[in-house]
Structures are given as structure tokens and as C-alpha cells.
N, C-alpha and C positions, 0 to 999 in steps of 0.2 A: 098158271101153273101153281101159284101161291095158294089158290083156292081148290086146287085139284086134290083128289085123294090118291092118285098114282103120281108122285112127284119125281119123276125119272127122266132123265134126259141121256138119251144115247148118240154120241157123235161118231159117225162112219169115217173111220180111220184106215190104215192098211200097215200090213206088216212090211212094207217097203221101207218104213222108217228104221228098220232094224239093221237095214244094211248101210247106213250113213255111216260114213268114216269120219266126217267132220259136219257140224252146224254152227250156224252164226245167225240168229235171228234177224240181225240187222240186214242181212241180203235177201230176206224173203220178197221183198217188194221190187228189187232189181237183181235178179241173180246174175252173175257173170256169164254163165253160160247154161246150156240146156241138155239134160240127159234124161232120156225117156225114162220113166218108173223110178230110177235113183236119184234124179236131180231134184229140181225144184217141187215136184210132186211129192217125194218122199219127205222133203224137208216141210212142206206145208203141213203133211200129215202128222210129222213130228211136231210141229208147233201146237197143231191142235190138240194133240196128245198130252203134251206138257201143260198147254192152257187148262186143259180138263183136270188134270192132276193138281194143278195150282189153285184153280177156284172151287174144288171140291169142299174145302173146309169152311170156305165163306157160306157157299148155298146151303150146307148141311144144317146150318143154324135154322135155315126156313123150312126145314124136312126134306129139301131136295137131294136126291142123289144123283151123280153124272159119273158116267164111263165113256172111254173110248173104245171102239170094237173093230177089229178087223174082220169082215164077213168073209175073208178068203179069196180066192181066185174064182171069178165068176166069168161065165161067157156073156159078156155084154158088148154093145157097139164100142166101148171105150177100149176094151181089150182086143177087138177084131181089127180096130183101124189105127190111126195116128197114134195113140196113146201107149201102144206096146212097141218094144223092140221087135224088128223083125225076127231075130233068132228066137224069139219066146212063141211065135205064132204056132210052131207044132206043139210046143209044150201046153199052150192054151188049149188046143183041140183035143189034147189026150189027157190033161189033168185037172183042167177048170170045170166047175159044177155050172149046173144052171142057175140062174139067179135066185130060184126059189130057195136054194141051200143057203145063200148068203143072207136073205130075208130070214130065213130060220135061226141064225146065229145072231141078228139083231134082236129078233124077237126073245130068244134064249137070254141074251144079255139083259133084257128089259125086266123079264118076268121069271127068269130061271134060277138057278141055284147061287148065281152071283149078283142077286138084286139087292142085297144090304152092303155090298162093296161099293164104295164111291172113290172117284180119283184115279181108278185104276184103267190100265190098258188091258184089253181082253184079246188074246190072240189063240185061236182054237180052243175058246172057252176057259183059258186060264190066264190069271193076272200075270202079266210079263214086264218086268222092269224096263224103263226106259232110259236110254242113253242120253247124256247130256241134260241131266235133271238139274244140275247146276245153273243152267240157264233159265229155269222156270220161272222163279220170281221175277227176274228183270224182262222176261217176256211179258208176263203179266200185266207189269208196270207200262210196258210200251203199248199195249192193247188197250191198256184203260185210259191213257193218253190220248191214243187215237180216237177211242169212243167219244171221250169228252170234247174233243177238237171238232170231230165231224158229226156227231149225232145228238148230243145232250143238248146242244144249243137250239136244235130244231124241235124238241119236245117241250 
């Protein structure tokens, strides 16, 4: 990435994170309960997007831009089976798009009008503020500690 000419990272997120009423990054590894779509899934997507927001300034020094992007509702095996609440299956069939639509949103996020933006969460092509941004710095520190403990010693 450092030697590349297009130094862009696109993290696939979800607008499910917008529906969280509370967030505690300490519970990500061991959630107290499971709620399809708006439980640990949404919390992990929020964590990814907060991490993206927090790390953006540091990687920008190396000419790298990073964004998290919601590709929108897509008709995939995840949204057809266990990952989707049963009441949403009819909505999926009526309103969700072919996966190529989601791929287009990711491509647009990388090479389109937002390509200079870094650290943002793009939802429907627009930078969207993240809830719980106050936890971003602590989340970044926690992830760095995990990395150092688990992976840095290997390399």
C-alpha cells in the first residue's frame, strides 16, 4: 500500500450502526446477548467505522485515505438466511438490490467524488456522522494493544 499509486482503503460497513441505542466497545468480544442485525453485527460495524475515523489522520501522513462505506441492502446469502430477522425477509425481497449495486457503491467510494475524503462513513454516497464518536480514541487504543499482544510479536 505504501508503494502503490492508489493508496485507498475501503472498509465495508453497514447503516445498521445508525440504529444502535448504546455502544460499549468492551463488550464486542463477549456480547451479553444476540439480536440479529442491530446487535453484535451493528456494534462490530460501528467499531470498524470508528476505527476508520480514528486511524485516518495517522495513515494520511503516508498518503493513504481510508473510508468506511455502507453498500446498502443487497440480496446475498447473508440477508436470505440466518443473518436477517424473519420480519425483514419480505422487505429484502422487495427493496434490496442485486450485489452488483453494493459493489458499485464500494467502487464509487474508492474512485468517485468522495475519493479525497478520509476517515468518513459513507451511507448512500454521503458522509454521515457516527454516533458514539467519543469512544473512538479508546477503541483505537484497545485495538492497538490487541495487535501488539497478538500479532506484533509474530513478525
